[in-house]
C-alpha positions as CSV (number, residue, x, y, z in Angstrom):
1,M,-116.6,17.2,38.6
2,D,-113.9,18.5,36.3
3,L,-115.2,18.5,32.7
4,G,-111.7,18.8,31.2
5,S,-110.8,15.4,32.7
6,L,-113.6,13.6,30.7
7,S,-112.4,11.9,27.6
8,P,-113.8,13.2,24.3
9,G,-116.4,11.0,22.6
10,R,-117.5,9.5,25.8
11,N,-121.2,9.7,26.5
12,T,-121.6,11.1,29.9
13,S,-124.7,12.2,31.6
14,I,-124.9,14.3,34.7
15,C,-127.9,14.2,37.0
16,Y,-128.7,16.8,39.5
17,E,-131.1,16.3,42.3
18,I,-132.9,19.6,42.9
19,P,-134.8,19.8,46.2
20,I,-138.0,21.7,46.2
21,D,-136.8,23.8,49.0
22,E,-133.5,24.5,50.5
23,V,-134.9,23.7,53.9
24,K,-135.6,20.0,54.4
25,V,-139.2,19.5,53.5
26,R,-141.2,17.6,56.0
27,T,-143.8,15.2,54.9
28,P,-147.2,16.8,55.0
29,R,-149.5,15.6,57.7
30,T,-152.5,13.6,56.8
31,P,-155.9,15.3,57.0
32,R,-156.6,13.4,60.1
33,T,-154.2,15.4,62.0
34,P,-156.1,17.4,64.6
35,S,-154.0,20.5,64.1
36,L,-154.9,20.7,60.4
37,L,-158.5,20.2,61.2
38,K,-158.4,23.1,63.6
39,S,-156.9,25.7,61.3
40,P,-158.4,25.8,57.8
41,N,-156.1,28.7,56.7
42,R,-153.1,26.5,57.0
43,S,-154.0,24.7,53.8
44,V,-154.2,27.9,51.9
45,L,-150.9,29.0,53.3
46,C,-149.4,25.6,52.4
47,E,-150.6,26.0,48.8
48,V,-149.1,29.5,48.5
49,D,-146.0,28.3,50.2
50,L,-145.9,25.2,48.0
51,A,-146.3,27.3,44.8
52,D,-143.6,29.6,45.9
53,R,-141.3,26.8,46.7
54,L,-142.1,25.1,43.4
55,S,-141.3,28.3,41.4
56,K,-138.0,28.6,43.3
57,A,-137.2,25.0,42.6
58,D,-138.0,25.6,38.9
59,E,-135.7,28.6,38.9
60,R,-132.9,26.6,40.5
61,R,-133.5,23.7,38.1
62,S,-133.4,26.0,35.1
63,T,-130.3,27.7,36.5
64,A,-128.7,24.4,37.1
65,L,-129.7,23.2,33.6
66,K,-128.3,26.4,32.1
67,E,-125.0,26.0,34.0
68,T,-124.8,22.4,32.9
69,S,-125.6,23.3,29.3
70,T,-123.0,26.1,29.5
71,K,-120.4,23.8,31.0
72,N,-121.2,21.1,28.4
73,E,-120.9,23.6,25.6
74,E,-117.6,24.9,27.0
75,Y,-116.4,21.3,27.3
76,V,-117.4,20.6,23.7
77,R,-115.6,23.7,22.6
78,R,-112.5,22.8,24.5
79,A,-112.6,19.2,23.2
80,L,-113.1,20.4,19.6
81,S,-110.3,22.9,20.1
82,K,-108.0,20.3,21.5
83,C,-109.0,17.9,18.6
84,E,-108.2,20.6,16.1
85,Q,-104.9,21.4,17.7
86,E,-104.0,17.7,17.7
87,R,-105.1,17.4,14.1
88,E,-102.9,20.4,13.1
89,K,-100.0,19.0,15.2
90,T,-100.4,15.6,13.5
91,M,-100.6,17.3,10.0
92,N,-97.5,19.4,10.7
93,R,-95.7,16.4,11.9
94,S,-96.8,14.4,8.8
95,L,-95.7,17.2,6.6
96,E,-92.4,17.4,8.4
97,L,-91.9,13.7,8.0
98,L,-92.8,13.8,4.4
99,E,-90.3,16.6,3.7
100,N,-87.6,14.7,5.6
101,L,-88.5,11.6,3.6
102,Q,-88.3,13.5,0.3
103,E,-84.9,15.0,1.3
104,D,-83.6,11.6,2.2
105,I,-84.8,10.2,-1.1
106,E,-83.1,13.0,-3.0
107,K,-79.9,12.6,-1.0
108,K,-79.9,8.8,-1.7
109,A,-80.6,9.4,-5.4
110,Q,-77.7,11.9,-5.6
111,R,-75.4,9.5,-3.7
112,R,-76.5,6.6,-6.0
113,Q,-75.9,8.8,-9.0
114,Q,-72.5,9.8,-7.6
115,V,-71.6,6.2,-7.0
116,L,-72.7,5.2,-10.5
117,E,-70.6,8.0,-12.0
118,E,-67.6,6.9,-9.9
119,R,-68.0,3.3,-11.1
120,V,-68.4,4.5,-14.7
121,N,-65.2,6.6,-14.4
122,A,-63.3,3.7,-12.8
123,A,-64.5,1.3,-15.6
124,K,-63.4,3.9,-18.2
125,K,-60.0,4.1,-16.6
126,Q,-59.8,0.3,-16.5
127,L,-60.8,0.1,-20.2
128,E,-58.2,2.7,-21.1
129,K,-55.6,0.6,-19.3
130,V,-56.7,-2.5,-21.1
131,E,-56.6,-0.7,-24.4
132,Q,-53.1,0.6,-23.7
133,V,-52.0,-2.9,-22.8
134,T,-53.7,-4.3,-25.9
135,V,-52.1,-1.6,-28.1
136,A,-48.7,-2.3,-26.4
137,R,-49.1,-6.0,-26.9
138,S,-50.2,-5.6,-30.5
139,S,-47.4,-3.1,-31.2
140,S,-44.9,-5.4,-29.5
141,K,-46.3,-8.3,-31.5
142,E,-46.0,-6.3,-34.7
143,V,-42.5,-5.3,-33.8
144,L,-41.7,-8.9,-33.0
145,M,-43.2,-10.0,-36.3
146,R,-41.2,-7.4,-38.1
147,Q,-38.0,-8.5,-36.4
148,I,-38.8,-12.1,-37.3
149,D,-39.5,-11.1,-40.9
150,E,-36.3,-9.1,-41.0
151,D,-34.3,-12.0,-39.4
152,M,-35.8,-14.5,-41.9
153,S,-35.1,-12.2,-44.8
154,N,-31.5,-11.6,-43.6
155,K,-31.1,-15.3,-43.2
156,E,-32.5,-15.9,-46.7
157,N,-30.3,-13.2,-48.1
158,K,-27.2,-14.8,-46.4
159,R,-28.2,-18.2,-47.6
160,R,-28.6,-16.9,-51.2
161,S,-25.4,-15.0,-51.0
162,F,-23.7,-18.1,-49.5
163,I,-25.2,-20.2,-52.3
164,Q,-24.2,-17.6,-54.8
165,S,-20.7,-17.5,-53.5
166,I,-20.6,-21.4,-53.6
167,K,-21.9,-21.3,-57.1
168,Q,-19.3,-18.7,-58.1
169,H,-16.6,-20.7,-56.4
170,C,-17.8,-23.9,-58.1
171,Q,-17.8,-22.1,-61.5
172,H,-14.4,-20.7,-60.9
173,E,-13.2,-24.2,-59.9
174,T,-14.9,-25.7,-62.9
175,E,-13.3,-23.1,-65.1
176,K,-9.9,-23.9,-63.6
177,V,-10.5,-27.6,-64.1
178,D,-11.5,-26.9,-67.7
179,R,-8.4,-24.9,-68.3
180,V,-6.2,-27.5,-66.8
181,R,-7.9,-30.2,-69.0
182,S,-7.6,-28.1,-72.0
183,R,-3.8,-27.5,-71.2
184,R,-3.4,-31.2,-70.6
185,S,-5.2,-32.0,-73.7
186,M,-3.0,-29.6,-75.6
187,N,0.0,-30.8,-74.0
188,S,-0.8,-34.3,-74.7
189,S,-1.7,-33.5,-78.3
190,N,1.6,-31.7,-78.5
191,S,3.5,-34.5,-77.2
192,N,2.0,-36.8,-79.6
């Protein structure tokens, strides 16, 4: 059985069947057997042999238990080592992902800031254009108003001058008529 193939955390128990003797043990004969009754020393030999075999079985059992314990400890060490490696690997991967995420967030924030600055600059340029158009319109409006005022004032001056000239002409004509009347009246008084 390969201990490395067992999954960690799984409760596994291993049983070993340890024979008393490496040679297949025969079932002891019952005391009724005639051969046992004939040789009384055989029971003493069996007890010594049995004690010897039991001690060897104990040694094999303790050796097997030590080997099993050693294998289990080695398996636990390897499992803990593998768990630690996986934990470190996971932590490193998590840290790497966290760093990548932070870099992405910073890049997105920088890009967002750059886009906002570009939009602000574009809005400022649009505002400057609007202000220029507004100034141009207001200045053209002022120019037009000035031209209209000048035209009105010129027309008013022409009208006044025209009225003045008519007035002067009328006065001149009135004076002429008065002179002619006065001459006539003098002439008519002279003729009388």
